[in-house]
C-alpha positions in Angstrom: 55.4 205.3 220.4 52.6 203.0 220.1 51.0 201.8 217.0 47.6 203.1 215.8 44.7 201.1 216.7 43.8 198.2 214.2 40.5 197.9 212.8 38.6 194.6 213.7 39.7 191.7 211.2 36.9 189.7 209.6 35.6 186.5 211.7 36.5 184.4 208.5 40.1 185.4 209.0 43.3 183.4 209.6 42.6 183.6 213.5 39.2 181.8 213.1 38.6 178.3 213.6 37.3 176.0 210.7 34.6 173.8 212.0 35.1 171.4 209.2 38.2 170.3 211.1 36.4 169.9 214.4 37.4 166.2 214.7 40.8 166.3 212.7 42.7 164.8 215.8 40.7 161.6 215.4 40.6 161.3 211.5 42.7 158.7 209.7 46.0 159.9 208.4 44.8 159.5 204.7 41.9 161.9 205.7 44.2 164.3 207.4 46.4 164.7 204.3 43.4 164.9 202.2 41.9 168.0 204.1 45.5 169.5 204.5 45.8 169.3 200.7 42.4 170.7 199.9 43.6 173.5 202.0 46.7 174.1 200.2 44.5 174.0 196.8 42.2 176.7 198.2 45.0 178.8 199.0 46.3 178.9 195.2 42.8 179.5 194.1 42.8 182.4 196.5 45.7 184.0 194.7 43.8 184.7 191.1 41.7 187.1 192.7 45.0 189.2 193.4 46.5 189.2 189.8 45.5 192.7 189.0 47.0 193.8 192.3 50.0 192.0 191.4 50.1 193.5 187.9 50.4 196.7 189.4 53.0 196.0 191.6 55.3 194.8 189.1 54.4 197.8 186.9 55.1 200.5 189.6 58.2 198.7 190.8 59.8 198.2 187.5 61.0 201.8 187.1 62.5 202.3 190.4 64.5 198.9 190.1 65.6 199.9 186.5 67.0 203.1 188.2 69.1 201.2 190.7 66.8 200.8 193.5 66.7 198.0 196.0 64.3 195.2 196.5 63.3 194.8 200.3 61.4 192.3 202.2 59.7 192.9 205.8 57.9 190.6 207.8 57.7 188.9 211.1 57.6 184.8 212.1 56.4 182.7 209.3 55.8 185.7 207.0 59.1 186.9 207.6 60.8 183.6 206.8 58.7 183.1 203.6 59.8 186.7 202.5 63.5 185.9 203.4 63.5 182.8 201.2 62.2 184.6 198.2 64.7 187.2 198.1 67.6 184.7 199.0 66.8 183.0 195.6 67.2 185.9 193.6 71.0 186.0 193.2 71.5 182.3 192.2 68.6 182.3 190.0 68.7 185.7 188.5 72.0 187.1 189.4 70.5 190.1 191.4 73.0 191.8 193.2 73.3 191.1 197.0 73.6 194.8 197.7 70.2 195.2 196.1 68.5 193.3 198.5 67.2 194.3 202.0 65.7 192.1 204.7 63.8 193.6 207.6 62.9 190.9 209.8 61.4 191.2 213.4 64.1 189.7 215.7 66.9 189.7 213.1 68.6 186.8 211.1 68.4 184.9 214.3 64.5 184.7 213.7 65.0 182.8 210.7 66.1 179.6 213.0 63.9 180.1 215.9 60.9 182.3 217.3 62.1 185.7 218.9 59.2 186.2 221.6 57.9 189.7 221.1 59.9 190.7 218.4 56.9 191.2 216.1 55.3 193.8 218.6 58.5 196.2 218.3 56.5 199.2 216.4 59.8 201.6 217.1 62.3 198.7 215.7 60.0 198.2 212.7 60.4 201.8 211.7 64.0 202.1 212.5 64.9 199.0 210.5 63.1 200.5 207.4 64.8 204.1 208.0 67.3 203.5 205.4 64.9 202.9 202.5 64.6 205.4 199.7 62.5 206.6 196.5 63.9 204.2 194.2 63.6 201.2 196.5 60.7 198.9 196.7 59.3 197.1 200.1 57.6 193.9 199.9 55.8 193.5 203.4 53.8 190.4 204.4 51.7 189.7 207.6 49.2 187.1 207.2 46.9 188.9 209.8 47.9 192.4 208.4 48.1 193.8 211.8 51.6 192.9 212.9 53.1 196.1 214.5 56.7 195.6 213.3 55.6 195.2 209.6 53.2 198.1 209.7 55.6 200.2 211.2 58.4 199.4 208.6 55.7 200.2 205.8 54.7 203.5 207.1 58.4 204.4 207.8 59.4 203.4 204.3 56.3 205.0 202.5 57.1 208.4 204.2 60.7 208.1 202.7 59.1 207.8 199.1 59.7 204.2 198.9 57.2 202.2 197.0 55.4 200.1 199.6 53.6 196.9 199.0 51.4 195.2 201.7 50.4 191.6 201.2 47.7 190.2 203.8 45.5 187.4 204.1 42.7 189.0 205.8 40.0 191.4 204.9 40.2 194.9 206.5 43.8 194.2 207.5 45.2 197.6 208.1 48.6 196.7 206.5 46.8 197.0 203.2 46.1 200.6 203.7 49.3 201.4 205.4 50.9 200.5 202.1 50.8 202.3 198.7 49.7 198.9 197.1 47.8 196.5 199.0 47.6 192.8 197.9 44.8 190.7 199.7 44.9 187.0 199.5 42.0 185.8 201.5 42.9 182.3 202.4 40.2 182.2 205.5 40.4 179.9 208.5 43.5 177.4 208.8 43.0 173.5 209.2 44.8 174.2 212.7 43.3 177.7 214.0 45.8 180.3 213.6 48.8 178.4 212.2 49.4 180.7 209.1 52.3 178.6 208.3 49.6 176.6 206.2 47.2 178.2 203.8 48.6 181.7 204.4 52.0 180.9 204.0 51.6 179.0 201.0 49.6 182.0 199.2 52.3 184.4 200.5 55.0 182.4 198.8 53.1 181.9 195.6 52.5 185.7 195.4 56.1 186.7 196.2 57.2 184.0 193.7 55.1 185.6 191.2 56.3 189.4 192.0 59.9 188.7 192.0 59.8 186.4 188.8 57.7 188.6 187.2 60.2 191.7 187.7 63.1 189.6 187.0 61.6 188.6 183.6 60.7 192.3 182.8 64.3 193.3 183.7 65.8 191.0 181.4 67.1 188.3 183.5 65.0 185.8 181.5 65.2 185.1 177.8 62.9 182.5 176.0 62.3 180.8 179.6 65.9 180.4 180.3 67.7 182.0 183.6 70.4 183.6 181.4 71.7 185.5 184.4 72.0 182.7 186.8 75.2 182.2 188.9 76.9 179.1 187.9 78.2 178.0 191.4 78.4 174.2 190.9 79.0 171.5 188.5 75.1 171.1 187.9 74.9 174.8 187.1 77.8 174.8 184.7 76.0 172.0 182.8 72.8 173.8 182.6 74.8 177.1 181.5 76.1 174.9 178.6 72.6 173.3 177.8 71.1 177.0 177.7 73.8 178.5 175.5 73.5 175.3 173.1 69.8 175.7 172.9 70.0 179.4 172.3 72.7 179.2 169.6 72.7 175.8 168.1 76.4 175.5 168.5 78.1 172.2 169.6 79.6 171.3 172.8 83.3 172.4 172.2 82.3 175.9 171.1 79.7 176.5 173.8 82.4 175.6 176.5 85.1 177.7 174.9 82.3 180.7 174.9 81.3 180.4 178.2 85.2 180.1 179.5 85.9 183.3 177.4 82.7 184.9 178.9 83.4 183.9 182.8 80.7 181.7 182.9 78.2 184.4 181.6 75.4 182.8 179.6 74.4 186.1 177.7 78.0 187.2 176.9 78.5 183.5 175.7 75.7 183.7 173.5 77.0 187.0 171.9 80.4 185.5 171.5 78.9 183.0 169.3 77.0 185.5 167.3 80.3 187.1 166.4 80.8 189.8 168.9 84.0 190.3 171.0 83.8 189.9 174.9 83.8 194.0 175.1 81.2 194.4 172.4 79.0 192.0 173.9 79.2 193.4 177.3 78.9 197.0 175.8 75.7 196.0 173.5 73.9 194.2 176.6 74.6 197.3 178.6 72.9 199.5 175.9 70.0 197.4 176.0 69.5 197.5 179.5 70.7 193.9 179.8 68.1 192.3 177.7 69.7 189.4 175.8 66.8 189.6 172.9 67.7 193.5 172.1 71.3 192.8 172.1 71.2 189.8 169.5 72.2 190.9 166.1 69.2 188.9 164.8 66.4 187.1 166.8 62.9 185.7 166.2 60.1 187.6 167.4 
């Protein structure tokens, strides 16, 4: 089965050549870097126009994830690797369960390390990879051009199964934006190196994904007063960070904080509630009753 024909993409899109960089191969290094930085700043500025769409994504995704759904990412090439990176950071930073993360990457995990030629053209593979997604799941699909067959097929298959689908693209008129239930356009325009979407488009994609996932984690209760209270303390640096968090939240001294964290198996939220006077069992039950939100679980808390 072949993908439907894609409408023409704007001439000012990611494949166009930026005449400003016509002589870039002859510029001094300082001028090259200045031009590249200017492009990165423009990419960041382009994200602002997408803020209403990003808010819509978070509001639509939240009830599905609260119901136990999974967060899925889809993409090919640079876009796929940017998407994978965002998802991979969610467990260590927010304690998001690995079994609630899904990666749909054209070419599979091998494509994280090297280009898998032709993988992004796999319409049938994209549809098959997304077949397991369902009504409580959320798919964030990224393609700079918005025409990538693999990514479009994944979105269409997921949407037909009731999954919330979000298409993120950098070109006006990108068909991915129409394929998805919610389209997020971040028009970054021509690249300093024509077609190299690892530059401006990739930067904008990373920012957009960071904002969506972080916004979701905040609303899901994985952040309290700016602290990552569900992080996984997997090394000495993070153990020290957990101690600082508990001390800052409770005002208790080092010895009490370490004792509470030990009793809580390193769980910052439980340790905070232990220092408020609850038992481990009561702390876990109170957190569960409040949907994991520490603010709701604390006996008394400032507004």
